[in-house]
VMD Tcl script that draws the C-alpha trace (Angstrom):
set ca {
  {-65.26 10.24 -6.58}
  {-66.27 12.03 -3.29}
  {-68.86 14.64 -5.15}
  {-68.02 18.47 -4.52}
  {-71.18 19.20 -2.29}
  {-70.82 16.78 0.57}
  {-69.24 18.59 3.18}
  {-65.97 17.29 5.43}
  {-67.02 16.80 8.99}
  {-63.28 16.79 11.30}
  {-63.32 16.15 14.94}
  {-62.81 18.82 16.31}
  {-60.36 17.78 18.89}
  {-57.39 16.32 16.13}
  {-58.76 17.22 12.70}
  {-59.65 14.08 11.73}
  {-62.26 12.84 8.96}
  {-64.80 11.44 10.33}
  {-67.72 11.33 7.25}
  {-69.41 14.11 5.77}
  {-72.86 15.55 5.88}
  {-75.51 14.97 2.35}
  {-77.68 17.71 1.68}
  {-80.44 16.64 1.29}
  {-83.66 18.19 -0.99}
  {-85.01 19.35 2.69}
  {-82.47 20.83 3.93}
  {-81.69 18.04 6.08}
  {-77.86 16.59 5.98}
  {-77.28 12.74 6.07}
  {-74.21 11.62 7.93}
  {-72.19 9.23 5.90}
  {-68.74 7.41 6.59}
  {-65.53 8.15 4.45}
  {-67.34 5.89 1.74}
  {-70.30 7.43 1.32}
  {-72.61 4.61 3.83}
  {-75.21 5.99 5.98}
  {-75.15 6.37 9.69}
  {-77.84 7.89 10.63}
  {-81.51 9.16 9.30}
  {-81.10 12.80 7.72}
  {-81.74 15.37 9.75}
  {-80.40 19.36 11.23}
  {-76.65 19.43 10.93}
  {-75.85 19.14 14.89}
  {-77.76 16.44 14.78}
  {-75.52 14.69 11.22}
  {-72.47 15.68 12.83}
  {-73.34 14.49 16.49}
  {-73.78 10.55 14.08}
  {-70.35 10.91 12.90}
  {-69.10 11.95 16.43}
  {-70.08 9.81 18.57}
  {-68.78 6.57 16.19}
  {-65.52 8.03 15.05}
  {-63.64 5.96 13.15}
  {-64.70 2.65 15.11}
  {-66.14 1.52 11.62}
  {-63.38 1.34 10.35}
  {-62.61 -1.44 12.31}
  {-65.66 -3.41 11.72}
  {-67.51 -6.42 9.87}
  {-68.98 -5.36 6.38}
  {-70.62 -7.78 3.83}
  {-70.31 -7.62 0.30}
  {-72.12 -8.90 -2.74}
  {-69.80 -10.27 -5.51}
  {-71.23 -11.11 -8.80}
  {-71.24 -14.52 -8.77}
  {-72.54 -15.39 -4.82}
  {-76.05 -15.41 -3.46}
  {-75.11 -14.11 0.10}
  {-72.78 -11.50 0.79}
  {-69.16 -11.86 1.77}
  {-66.81 -11.55 5.15}
  {-64.52 -8.64 4.31}
  {-62.69 -5.95 6.80}
  {-61.93 -2.75 5.07}
  {-58.47 -2.27 3.95}
  {-58.63 1.43 2.73}
  {-60.14 4.76 2.13}
  {-59.94 7.83 -0.32}
  {-62.05 9.70 -1.86}
  {-62.05 8.04 -5.15}
  {-61.62 4.34 -4.06}
  {-61.46 1.52 -0.81}
  {-59.99 -1.41 -0.77}
  {-61.42 -3.82 1.12}
  {-59.94 -7.85 2.28}
  {-61.85 -10.87 1.67}
  {-62.61 -11.94 5.19}
  {-64.91 -15.14 4.74}
  {-63.70 -18.54 4.72}
  {-66.23 -19.97 3.07}
  {-66.13 -18.48 -0.42}
  {-63.65 -20.31 -2.29}
  {-63.28 -18.16 -5.49}
  {-60.31 -15.79 -4.40}
  {-58.06 -16.85 -0.68}
  {-58.88 -14.85 1.73}
  {-56.67 -12.17 1.95}
  {-57.82 -11.12 -1.97}
  {-58.37 -7.44 -2.29}
  {-61.21 -6.15 -3.94}
  {-61.52 -2.22 -4.74}
  {-65.04 -0.50 -4.71}
  {-65.22 2.91 -6.25}
  {-66.10 6.44 -3.70}
  {-69.19 6.85 -2.24}
  {-69.59 3.39 -2.19}
  {-72.70 2.01 -5.12}
  {-74.57 0.03 -2.17}
  {-72.69 -3.30 -2.69}
  {-71.25 -3.32 1.14}
  {-73.78 -2.87 3.79}
  {-72.34 -4.04 7.90}
  {-72.67 -7.25 8.88}
}
mol new
graphics top color blue
foreach p $ca { graphics top sphere $p radius 0.5 }
foreach p [lrange $ca 0 end-1] q [lrange $ca 1 end] { graphics top cylinder $p $q radius 0.2 }
display resetview
């Protein structure tokens, strides 16, 4: 579940939630995705908001890599759904045969480091 101290950042034009600003111990802010993946380095609030504004929600359509316990290399996945509690990603890796293409993995939010950009 998204921690209460994370501050939501919404797009000015339509109020769409783009991600969150996560304060650090030095009063800087880390811009993160809807599921907690860092989108930039810690900085002042204005800079963190600018990072989220520049990316929008396009990161949801990107390819991502998921570390799975039974595989040395991460597998290709695509994001299917994100909520404040959980996210769903689908297997998009033809070389990973333990589950069929399209198999959905459910991950807790914030995601704990198993997912990274391809």
